[in-house]
N, CA, C and O of each residue as an XYZ file, in Angstrom:
520
protein
N     -33.220      6.610     20.231
C     -34.473      6.197     19.637
C     -35.434      7.387     19.623
O     -35.427      8.208     20.541
N     -36.242      7.475     18.600
C     -37.191      8.573     18.438
C     -38.274      8.532     19.522
O     -38.737      7.454     19.895
N     -38.680      9.711     20.031
C     -39.726      9.747     21.058
C     -41.011      9.021     20.650
O     -41.638      8.369     21.484
N     -41.405      9.125     19.385
C     -42.648      8.473     18.952
C     -42.562      6.958     19.107
O     -43.560      6.307     19.416
N     -41.379      6.399     18.895
C     -41.183      4.956     19.045
C     -41.210      4.577     20.525
O     -41.841      3.589     20.902
N     -40.527      5.359     21.364
C     -40.501      5.082     22.803
C     -41.903      5.125     23.406
O     -42.298      4.223     24.144
N     -42.644      6.172     23.088
C     -44.004      6.319     23.618
C     -44.912      5.222     23.053
O     -45.719      4.647     23.783
N     -44.783      4.937     21.770
C     -45.619      3.910     21.143
C     -45.385      2.524     21.718
O     -46.340      1.797     21.991
N     -44.121      2.150     21.905
C     -43.817      0.839     22.487
C     -44.319      0.750     23.926
O     -44.927     -0.245     24.321
N     -44.061      1.797     24.700
C     -44.536      1.814     26.085
C     -46.049      1.727     26.162
O     -46.592      1.021     27.012
N     -46.734      2.444     25.275
C     -48.202      2.428     25.255
C     -48.749      1.048     24.908
O     -49.741      0.605     25.485
N     -48.102      0.376     23.971
C     -48.549     -0.969     23.589
C     -48.423     -1.933     24.765
O     -49.322     -2.736     25.014
N     -47.325     -1.851     25.474
C     -47.132     -2.715     26.644
C     -48.125     -2.339     27.742
O     -48.771     -3.210     28.327
N     -48.245     -1.042     28.020
C     -49.158     -0.582     29.066
C     -50.606     -0.933     28.786
O     -51.338     -1.335     29.691
N     -51.024     -0.785     27.540
C     -52.398     -1.119     27.184
C     -52.703     -2.593     27.383
O     -53.784     -2.950     27.851
N     -51.754     -3.449     27.029
C     -51.942     -4.884     27.255
C     -51.959     -5.221     28.738
O     -52.762     -6.041     29.182
N     -51.078     -4.593     29.503
C     -51.094     -4.799     30.955
C     -52.433     -4.381     31.547
O     -52.988     -5.081     32.394
N     -52.950     -3.241     31.103
C     -54.242     -2.765     31.593
C     -55.337     -3.779     31.289
O     -56.148     -4.102     32.157
N     -55.360     -4.272     30.078
C     -56.391     -5.232     29.688
C     -56.342     -6.480     30.567
O     -57.362     -6.890     31.120
N     -55.160     -7.085     30.699
C     -55.046     -8.350     31.426
C     -55.223     -8.174     32.926
O     -55.892     -8.991     33.559
N     -54.650     -7.143     33.508
C     -54.836     -6.919     34.944
C     -56.286     -6.536     35.238
O     -56.866     -7.009     36.216
N     -56.865     -5.693     34.407
C     -58.259     -5.306     34.593
C     -59.194     -6.502     34.551
O     -60.115     -6.604     35.362
N     -58.962     -7.403     33.610
C     -59.777     -8.626     33.517
C     -59.601     -9.487     34.755
O     -60.573    -10.018     35.291
N     -58.362     -9.625     35.209
C     -58.098    -10.456     36.383
C     -58.778     -9.875     37.621
O     -59.413    -10.604     38.383
N     -58.645     -8.571     37.821
C     -59.263     -7.925     38.985
C     -60.779     -8.060     38.924
O     -61.405     -8.386     39.933
N     -61.376     -7.820     37.774
C     -62.830     -7.924     37.638
C     -63.325     -9.347     37.892
O     -64.471     -9.533     38.302
N     -62.475    -10.359     37.655
C     -62.870    -11.752     37.879
C     -62.903    -12.112     39.366
O     -63.491    -13.126     39.742
N     -62.285    -11.303     40.203
C     -62.301    -11.545     41.649
C     -63.656    -11.122     42.216
O     -64.425    -10.418     41.562
N     -63.923    -11.553     43.410
C     -65.184    -11.206     44.075
C     -64.997     -9.930     44.881
O     -64.458     -9.971     45.987
N     -65.438     -8.792     44.338
C     -65.313     -7.497     44.998
C     -66.696     -6.994     45.385
O     -67.662     -7.218     44.655
N     -66.803     -6.328     46.506
C     -68.113     -5.830     46.938
C     -68.508     -4.528     46.249
O     -67.661     -3.788     45.747
N     -69.784     -4.272     46.237
C     -70.270     -2.932     45.967
C     -70.573     -2.517     44.551
O     -71.108     -1.425     44.363
N     -70.273     -3.304     43.544
C     -70.638     -2.932     42.191
C     -69.797     -1.847     41.540
O     -70.190     -1.313     40.503
N     -68.655     -1.507     42.116
C     -67.776     -0.511     41.498
C     -66.924     -1.173     40.418
O     -66.715     -2.386     40.464
N     -66.432     -0.411     39.457
C     -65.552     -0.961     38.410
C     -64.125     -1.138     38.948
O     -63.228     -0.352     38.644
N     -63.942     -2.183     39.749
C     -62.683     -2.369     40.471
C     -61.480     -2.564     39.550
O     -60.374     -2.159     39.908
N     -61.659     -3.164     38.388
C     -60.533     -3.333     37.467
C     -59.934     -1.995     37.072
O     -58.717     -1.818     37.118
N     -60.776     -1.063     36.689
C     -60.307      0.278     36.311
C     -59.716      1.008     37.509
O     -58.693      1.681     37.388
N     -60.356      0.876     38.659
C     -59.840      1.542     39.862
C     -58.440      1.035     40.186
O     -57.533      1.836     40.411
N     -58.250     -0.283     40.213
C     -56.932     -0.832     40.545
C     -55.874     -0.455     39.516
O     -54.747     -0.119     39.877
N     -56.228     -0.508     38.253
C     -55.275     -0.128     37.207
C     -54.852      1.329     37.380
O     -53.662      1.641     37.329
N     -55.812      2.212     37.583
C     -55.477      3.631     37.719
C     -54.691      3.920     38.995
O     -53.812      4.782     38.987
N     -54.986      3.220     40.087
C     -54.238      3.446     41.327
C     -52.806      2.942     41.218
O     -51.875      3.640     41.620
N     -52.615      1.740     40.680
C     -51.251      1.230     40.546
C     -50.461      2.039     39.517
O     -49.257      2.240     39.676
N     -51.131      2.498     38.472
C     -50.465      3.352     37.485
C     -50.058      4.693     38.071
O     -48.991      5.213     37.744
N     -50.891      5.257     38.930
C     -50.557      6.529     39.584
C     -49.365      6.363     40.515
O     -48.466      7.204     40.537
N     -49.358      5.281     41.281
C     -48.230      4.994     42.167
C     -46.937      4.871     41.362
O     -45.920      5.468     41.714
N     -46.984      4.099     40.288
C     -45.809      3.905     39.443
C     -45.358      5.209     38.795
O     -44.161      5.493     38.751
N     -46.292      6.001     38.294
C     -45.931      7.263     37.646
C     -45.254      8.217     38.626
O     -44.274      8.872     38.274
N     -45.770      8.301     39.854
C     -45.136      9.153     40.858
C     -43.701      8.734     41.118
O     -42.808      9.577     41.204
N     -43.477      7.429     41.244
C     -42.131      6.913     41.479
C     -41.216      7.199     40.290
O     -40.097      7.683     40.462
N     -41.698      6.896     39.086
C     -40.886      7.087     37.880
C     -40.534      8.551     37.641
O     -39.414      8.859     37.236
N     -41.473      9.449     37.886
C     -41.218     10.872     37.650
C     -40.083     11.366     38.532
O     -39.186     12.063     38.058
N     -40.115     11.011     39.809
C     -39.030     11.435     40.706
C     -37.728     10.764     40.303
O     -36.694     11.423     40.201
N     -37.771      9.458     40.074
C     -36.558      8.709     39.780
C     -35.909      9.171     38.474
O     -34.731      9.527     38.459
N     -36.666      9.164     37.391
C     -36.077      9.433     36.085
C     -35.887     10.917     35.785
O     -34.919     11.280     35.118
N     -36.768     11.770     36.249
C     -36.677     13.195     35.917
C     -35.928     14.011     36.966
O     -35.223     14.961     36.625
N     -36.076     13.648     38.242
C     -35.433     14.441     39.289
C     -34.131     13.835     39.783
O     -33.150     14.552     39.979
N     -34.109     12.524     39.987
C     -32.913     11.905     40.555
C     -31.845     11.611     39.502
O     -30.657     11.814     39.757
N     -32.245     11.144     38.342
C     -31.269     10.776     37.321
C     -30.995     11.886     36.320
O     -29.883     11.970     35.796
N     -31.953     12.724     36.042
C     -31.696     13.884     35.202
C     -32.125     13.747     33.759
O     -32.691     12.731     33.357
N     -31.841     14.804     32.967
C     -32.349     14.916     31.594
C     -31.877     13.814     30.646
O     -32.569     13.499     29.677
N     -30.733     13.237     30.907
C     -30.243     12.187     30.010
C     -31.105     10.919     30.079
O     -30.965     10.027     29.242
N     -31.971     10.844     31.048
C     -32.880      9.708     31.206
C     -34.277     10.003     30.663
O     -35.204      9.222     30.879
N     -34.429     11.107     29.971
C     -35.742     11.505     29.458
C     -36.349     10.451     28.531
O     -37.566     10.261     28.531
N     -35.537      9.779     27.759
C     -36.036      8.724     26.875
C     -36.704      7.598     27.650
O     -37.738      7.072     27.239
N     -36.104      7.237     28.773
C     -36.705      6.204     29.619
C     -38.030      6.682     30.204
O     -38.970      5.902     30.351
N     -38.095      7.982     30.539
C     -39.362      8.512     31.053
C     -40.434      8.502     29.962
O     -41.595      8.200     30.237
N     -40.054      8.827     28.735
C     -41.012      8.768     27.629
C     -41.546      7.347     27.455
O     -42.741      7.147     27.237
N     -40.655      6.368     27.552
C     -41.046      4.970     27.402
C     -41.895      4.486     28.583
O     -42.977      3.931     28.388
N     -41.397      4.699     29.813
C     -42.067      4.159     30.998
C     -43.176      5.056     31.543
O     -44.252      4.569     31.890
N     -42.921      6.357     31.620
C     -43.895      7.282     32.197
C     -45.001      7.627     31.223
O     -46.171      7.327     31.462
N     -44.622      8.265     30.117
C     -45.617      8.683     29.129
C     -46.229      7.481     28.414
O     -47.449      7.397     28.281
N     -45.401      6.561     27.958
C     -45.890      5.416     27.195
C     -46.553      4.352     28.039
O     -47.762      4.143     27.944
N     -45.763      3.672     28.873
C     -46.291      2.557     29.645
C     -47.399      2.999     30.600
O     -48.489      2.427     30.584
N     -47.138      4.003     31.424
C     -48.168      4.460     32.378
C     -49.355      5.090     31.657
O     -50.498      4.927     32.082
N     -49.087      5.808     30.569
C     -50.181      6.409     29.804
C     -51.064      5.367     29.140
O     -52.284      5.523     29.092
N     -50.452      4.300     28.625
C     -51.230      3.222     28.024
C     -51.908      2.343     29.059
O     -52.960      1.758     28.800
N     -51.299      2.255     30.227
C     -51.813      1.403     31.304
C     -53.015      2.030     32.009
O     -54.015      1.353     32.247
N     -52.924      3.300     32.341
C     -54.026      3.955     33.046
C     -55.081      4.424     32.052
O     -54.816      4.531     30.854
N     -56.271      4.700     32.557
C     -57.344      5.076     31.645
C     -58.340      6.014     32.299
O     -59.093      5.613     33.186
N     -58.343      7.246     31.866
C     -59.312      8.218     32.357
C     -60.639      8.061     31.628
O     -61.701      8.203     32.234
N     -60.587      7.774     30.352
C     -61.823      7.674     29.570
C     -62.683      6.493     30.021
O     -63.908      6.607     30.058
N     -62.067      5.369     30.361
C     -62.844      4.231     30.850
C     -63.464      4.552     32.201
O     -64.608      4.184     32.466
N     -62.712      5.238     33.056
C     -63.251      5.693     34.344
C     -64.492      6.553     34.115
O     -65.506      6.369     34.788
N     -64.418      7.484     33.177
C     -65.573      8.337     32.881
C     -66.748      7.527     32.335
O     -67.890      7.734     32.745
N     -66.473      6.614     31.420
C     -67.527      5.794     30.830
C     -68.220      4.952     31.901
O     -69.449      4.890     31.947
N     -67.435      4.308     32.758
C     -68.032      3.464     33.788
C     -68.835      4.290     34.792
O     -69.866      3.834     35.287
N     -68.373      5.487     35.093
C     -69.129      6.376     35.976
C     -70.451      6.769     35.321
O     -71.494      6.767     35.975
N     -70.410      7.103     34.042
C     -71.637      7.448     33.322
C     -72.600      6.265     33.280
O     -73.811      6.449     33.407
N     -72.079      5.068     33.104
C     -72.939      3.882     33.097
C     -73.640      3.713     34.445
O     -74.821      3.367     34.487
N     -72.930      3.951     35.535
C     -73.557      3.879     36.859
C     -74.683      4.903     36.978
O     -75.745      4.606     37.527
N     -74.448      6.107     36.463
C     -75.479      7.154     36.489
C     -76.681      6.734     35.646
O     -77.823      6.887     36.077
N     -76.436      6.214     34.465
C     -77.521      5.789     33.572
C     -78.352      4.665     34.177
O     -79.542      4.543     33.889
N     -77.726      3.846     35.013
C     -78.434      2.754     35.689
C     -79.166      3.239     36.938
O     -79.842      2.462     37.611
N     -79.025      4.527     37.240
C     -79.672      5.075     38.427
C     -78.900      4.857     39.711
O     -79.433      5.067     40.800
N     -77.654      4.438     39.596
C     -76.812      4.164     40.766
C     -75.972      5.387     41.114
O     -74.742      5.334     41.111
N     -76.655      6.483     41.413
C     -75.950      7.732     41.734
C     -74.976      7.585     42.898
O     -73.858      8.094     42.810
N     -75.355      6.910     43.986
C     -74.393      6.776     45.092
C     -73.112      6.058     44.665
O     -72.016      6.451     45.065
N     -73.250      5.001     43.850
C     -72.060      4.296     43.368
C     -71.249      5.163     42.414
O     -70.019      5.113     42.432
N     -71.910      5.948     41.591
C     -71.204      6.844     40.669
C     -70.384      7.866     41.445
O     -69.221      8.109     41.123
N     -70.989      8.462     42.463
C     -70.267      9.442     43.289
C     -69.120      8.756     44.023
O     -68.017      9.298     44.092
N     -69.372      7.570     44.570
C     -68.319      6.826     45.266
C     -67.174      6.494     44.314
O     -66.008      6.590     44.697
N     -67.489      6.107     43.084
C     -66.458      5.809     42.092
C     -65.584      7.031     41.821
O     -64.361      6.915     41.743
N     -66.200      8.189     41.679
C     -65.436      9.421     41.437
C     -64.558      9.744     42.642
O     -63.373     10.039     42.487
N     -65.129      9.689     43.829
C     -64.373     10.031     45.038
C     -63.214      9.053     45.244
O     -62.080      9.468     45.480
N     -63.506      7.753     45.152
C     -62.457      6.747     45.346
C     -61.372      6.899     44.291
O     -60.186      6.900     44.619
N     -61.762      7.028     43.040
C     -60.781      7.098     41.955
C     -59.904      8.342     42.056
O     -58.683      8.247     41.929
N     -60.507      9.496     42.281
C     -59.731     10.741     42.295
C     -58.895     10.858     43.565
O     -57.690     11.100     43.490
N     -59.513     10.692     44.720
C     -58.763     10.857     45.970
C     -57.723      9.760     46.162
O     -56.582     10.044     46.527
N     -58.105      8.517     45.920
C     -57.142      7.430     46.065
C     -56.049      7.529     44.998
O     -54.901      7.167     45.256
N     -56.393      8.011     43.810
C     -55.383      8.204     42.765
C     -54.351      9.242     43.152
O     -53.155      9.041     42.944
N     -54.806     10.349     43.713
C     -53.861     11.368     44.196
C     -53.009     10.827     45.330
O     -51.807     11.089     45.385
N     -53.620     10.075     46.232
C     -52.878      9.472     47.335
C     -51.837      8.484     46.810
O     -50.702      8.472     47.288
N     -52.208      7.662     45.839
C     -51.272      6.704     45.249
C     -50.121      7.419     44.552
O     -48.966      7.016     44.689
N     -50.428      8.476     43.808
C     -49.381      9.260     43.154
C     -48.426      9.838     44.197
O     -47.207      9.759     44.043
N     -48.986     10.418     45.254
C     -48.165     10.966     46.327
C     -47.317      9.910     47.003
O     -46.165     10.172     47.348
N     -47.867      8.717     47.198
C     -47.093      7.623     47.795
C     -45.939      7.207     46.886
O     -44.846      6.909     47.368
N     -46.173      7.185     45.589
C     -45.093      6.870     44.653
C     -43.980      7.892     44.717
O     -42.802      7.536     44.690
N     -44.347      9.172     44.802
C     -43.350     10.243     44.935
C     -42.583     10.077     46.241
O     -41.353     10.116     46.244
N     -43.292      9.895     47.344
C     -42.636      9.743     48.647
C     -41.740      8.516     48.689
O     -40.652      8.565     49.263
N     -42.180      7.424     48.094
C     -41.373      6.210     48.046
C     -40.067      6.451     47.300
O     -39.004      6.027     47.752
N     -40.145      7.125     46.170
C     -38.937      7.426     45.398
C     -38.020      8.375     46.153
O     -36.805      8.179     46.175
N     -38.590      9.396     46.770
C     -37.782     10.350     47.543
C     -37.083      9.625     48.686
O     -35.922      9.906     48.985
N     -37.773      8.708     49.314
C     -37.232      7.978     50.453
C     -36.174      6.959     50.030
O     -35.154      6.818     50.704
N     -36.405      6.245     48.920
C     -35.509      5.167     48.504
C     -34.329      5.609     47.649
O     -33.277      4.971     47.669
N     -34.493      6.680     46.908
C     -33.478      7.044     45.920
C     -32.713      8.290     46.346
O     -33.307      9.348     46.553
N     -31.398      8.165     46.478
C     -30.607      9.336     46.877
C     -30.522     10.363     45.751
O     -30.632     10.036     44.570
N     -30.326     11.596     46.153
C     -30.084     12.650     45.147
C     -28.732     12.402     44.512
O     -27.840     11.825     45.133
N     -28.583     12.843     43.265
C     -27.292     12.652     42.601
C     -26.355     13.760     42.946
O     -25.215     13.772     42.480
């Protein structure tokens, strides 16, 4: 299958997952006024991407690149959202909520890196080398 089709299909699925999970998370009672839907989507997407990158690119090899295009580039790319994170941070700044804006950046970036690292470690731990 052509890469454009793999990435496009994955993105369509990921974007819908982001919308529905983000709505569900935002409907819960979370403290502090942070954009928790975007935070959770980006953290779970980072965890998944770390796992998929090790599994499909390192453990299984180049013949699995199509699956990585579909799941990693497409699904995770459509699921996670950097632009929404930036927009929500800017909205906090515009509302005068500088402490929340800074907290959103710190939580999103540091926790995102931690989630990505956990996904990598999980894959390294669970999946044997070929």
